[in-house]
C-alpha positions as CSV (number, residue, x, y, z in Angstrom):
1,M,-25.4,44.4,-119.7
2,S,-28.3,42.0,-119.5
3,F,-27.7,40.3,-122.8
4,L,-24.2,39.2,-121.7
5,R,-25.5,37.1,-118.8
6,T,-24.7,33.4,-118.6
7,P,-27.3,30.8,-117.7
8,D,-27.8,30.2,-114.0
9,P,-25.1,27.6,-113.0
10,N,-27.3,26.3,-110.2
11,P,-30.8,26.0,-111.7
12,G,-31.9,23.4,-109.1
13,W,-31.3,25.7,-106.1
14,L,-33.5,23.5,-104.0
15,S,-33.5,19.7,-104.1
16,D,-36.8,18.1,-105.1
17,D,-37.4,17.0,-101.5
18,E,-36.7,20.5,-100.1
19,L,-39.0,22.1,-102.7
20,A,-41.8,19.7,-101.9
21,Q,-41.5,20.5,-98.2
22,I,-41.4,24.2,-98.7
23,R,-44.4,24.0,-101.1
24,Q,-46.4,22.5,-98.3
25,R,-45.6,25.3,-95.8
26,L,-45.1,28.6,-97.6
27,P,-46.4,30.5,-100.6
28,L,-43.7,30.8,-103.3
29,L,-43.0,33.9,-105.3
30,Y,-43.1,33.6,-109.1
31,V,-42.8,36.0,-112.1
32,E,-44.9,35.4,-115.2
33,A,-44.5,37.2,-118.6
34,V,-46.6,37.6,-121.7
35,P,-44.1,38.1,-124.5
36,V,-45.4,40.5,-127.1
37,R,-44.3,42.2,-130.4
38,V,-45.1,45.9,-130.7
39,D,-45.3,48.3,-133.6
40,G,-43.5,51.7,-133.8
41,L,-46.2,53.3,-131.7
42,G,-45.8,50.7,-128.9
43,Q,-49.1,49.0,-129.7
44,V,-49.2,45.2,-129.2
45,T,-49.4,43.5,-132.6
46,E,-48.6,39.9,-131.6
47,V,-48.7,37.8,-128.5
48,G,-46.3,34.8,-127.9
49,I,-47.9,31.7,-126.5
50,L,-45.8,28.7,-125.5
51,L,-46.7,25.1,-126.2
52,R,-45.4,23.0,-123.3
53,V,-45.5,19.5,-122.0
54,S,-46.6,19.5,-118.3
55,P,-45.0,17.3,-115.7
56,S,-48.1,15.1,-116.0
57,G,-47.4,14.6,-119.7
58,S,-50.3,16.7,-121.1
59,I,-49.6,19.4,-123.7
60,N,-50.9,22.9,-122.8
61,R,-50.5,26.4,-123.9
62,T,-48.9,28.8,-121.4
63,I,-46.9,31.9,-120.8
64,V,-43.3,32.4,-119.5
65,S,-43.3,31.6,-115.8
66,G,-40.8,30.7,-113.0
67,R,-39.8,31.1,-109.4
68,V,-37.8,34.0,-108.0
69,M,-34.6,32.8,-106.3
70,Y,-33.5,33.9,-102.9
71,G,-31.5,37.1,-103.3
72,E,-32.6,37.6,-106.9
73,T,-34.3,40.9,-108.0
74,L,-37.7,40.6,-109.7
75,R,-36.1,42.2,-112.8
76,D,-33.3,39.5,-112.9
77,A,-35.8,36.7,-112.4
78,L,-38.0,38.0,-115.2
79,F,-35.0,38.3,-117.5
80,R,-33.8,34.8,-116.5
81,H,-37.1,33.1,-117.2
82,L,-37.6,35.0,-120.5
83,E,-34.2,33.9,-121.7
84,K,-34.7,30.3,-120.4
85,D,-38.1,30.0,-122.2
86,L,-37.6,32.1,-125.3
87,G,-33.8,31.7,-125.9
88,P,-30.9,34.1,-125.5
89,M,-31.7,36.0,-128.7
90,A,-35.2,37.1,-127.7
91,F,-34.0,40.4,-126.5
92,P,-36.7,41.3,-124.0
93,Q,-37.3,45.0,-123.4
94,L,-37.6,45.3,-119.7
95,P,-38.4,48.8,-118.4
96,A,-36.1,50.5,-115.9
97,S,-38.7,49.8,-113.2
98,P,-40.9,46.9,-114.1
99,T,-44.4,47.1,-112.7
100,P,-46.7,44.1,-113.0
101,F,-50.1,44.4,-114.7
102,S,-51.4,41.9,-112.1
103,V,-50.7,39.9,-109.0
104,A,-52.1,36.4,-109.4
105,E,-52.5,34.1,-106.4
106,Y,-52.5,30.3,-107.1
107,F,-54.0,27.9,-104.7
108,P,-53.8,24.0,-104.6
109,P,-57.6,23.6,-104.3
110,P,-59.0,25.4,-107.4
111,T,-62.1,26.5,-105.4
112,L,-60.1,29.1,-103.4
113,G,-59.5,31.5,-106.3
114,Q,-59.4,32.2,-110.0
115,Y,-56.0,30.6,-110.4
116,S,-54.9,27.1,-109.3
117,D,-51.7,25.1,-109.0
118,E,-52.1,21.6,-107.6
119,R,-48.5,21.6,-106.3
120,Q,-48.6,24.7,-104.1
121,H,-49.8,28.1,-102.9
122,A,-47.9,30.7,-105.1
123,V,-48.0,34.4,-105.6
124,S,-47.1,35.6,-109.1
125,L,-46.3,39.0,-110.4
126,A,-47.4,39.1,-114.0
127,Y,-45.8,41.4,-116.7
128,V,-46.3,42.2,-120.4
129,V,-42.8,42.2,-122.0
130,P,-42.0,43.3,-125.5
131,V,-39.3,41.2,-127.2
132,T,-37.5,42.3,-130.3
133,G,-35.2,39.4,-131.2
134,T,-35.6,35.9,-132.5
135,C,-37.3,33.5,-130.2
136,D,-36.2,29.9,-130.0
137,P,-38.0,28.1,-127.2
138,R,-35.9,26.0,-124.9
139,Q,-36.2,23.8,-121.8
140,D,-39.6,22.1,-121.8
141,A,-41.3,24.4,-124.3
142,L,-42.1,22.7,-127.6
143,E,-42.8,25.9,-129.6
144,L,-43.7,29.5,-129.4
145,T,-46.7,30.6,-131.5
146,W,-47.1,34.3,-132.4
147,M,-50.8,35.2,-132.5
148,T,-52.8,38.4,-132.9
149,P,-54.2,39.7,-129.7
150,E,-57.7,38.6,-130.8
151,E,-56.5,35.0,-131.6
152,A,-54.7,34.8,-128.3
153,A,-57.8,35.9,-126.3
154,S,-60.0,33.5,-128.1
155,H,-61.8,30.8,-126.2
156,S,-60.1,28.0,-128.1
157,V,-56.6,29.3,-127.0
158,T,-57.4,30.3,-123.4
159,A,-59.2,27.0,-122.8
160,E,-55.9,25.2,-123.5
161,M,-54.2,27.1,-120.7
162,E,-54.1,25.4,-117.3
163,G,-54.4,27.0,-113.8
164,G,-56.4,30.0,-115.0
165,R,-53.6,31.4,-117.2
166,G,-56.2,32.0,-119.9
167,A,-57.8,34.6,-117.6
168,L,-54.4,36.1,-116.8
169,L,-53.6,36.4,-120.6
170,K,-56.9,38.3,-121.1
171,A,-56.0,40.6,-118.2
172,A,-52.6,41.2,-119.8
173,L,-54.3,42.1,-123.1
174,A,-56.7,44.4,-121.3
175,S,-53.9,46.1,-119.5
176,V,-52.4,47.2,-122.9
177,G,-55.7,48.1,-124.4
178,R,-55.9,45.1,-126.8
179,L,-58.9,43.2,-125.4
180,T,-62.0,44.1,-127.3
């Protein structure tokens, strides 16, 4: 069962040097997740937004995100990153066959597309994932803030998200019928 998994014993599956070399030559595959709370009818009532310190030291709002490891299924990668960012008691409700609401392509020069990542060219499969448990952010996340869909889609929140993730958040809310 998914909730009995242990954390990845080898989180640094590539050395920093190997990762830097690969990022210069190949696009990397990521999964991203917008955690949500839903009511009894499955309507999104709250959106979880992480507050995180970036490698450069700035504080930004973001969503759950991370690389897919070699030999790992998308479902397993999604679960691993949700657990890593939200804690083991978040209890994400992944469907039997997860289908992304969007495919986002991040480029190092921000002029090449809507999404940017100065480190690399990356392709990300983005999902909306209901969570039912208690979220306790871990790793580099400072906190998780639950907001109404309207608050999450506001300019003040989406402007704090780097790399175009504010637009991705709005696309997530539109995909579940919550963007007005």
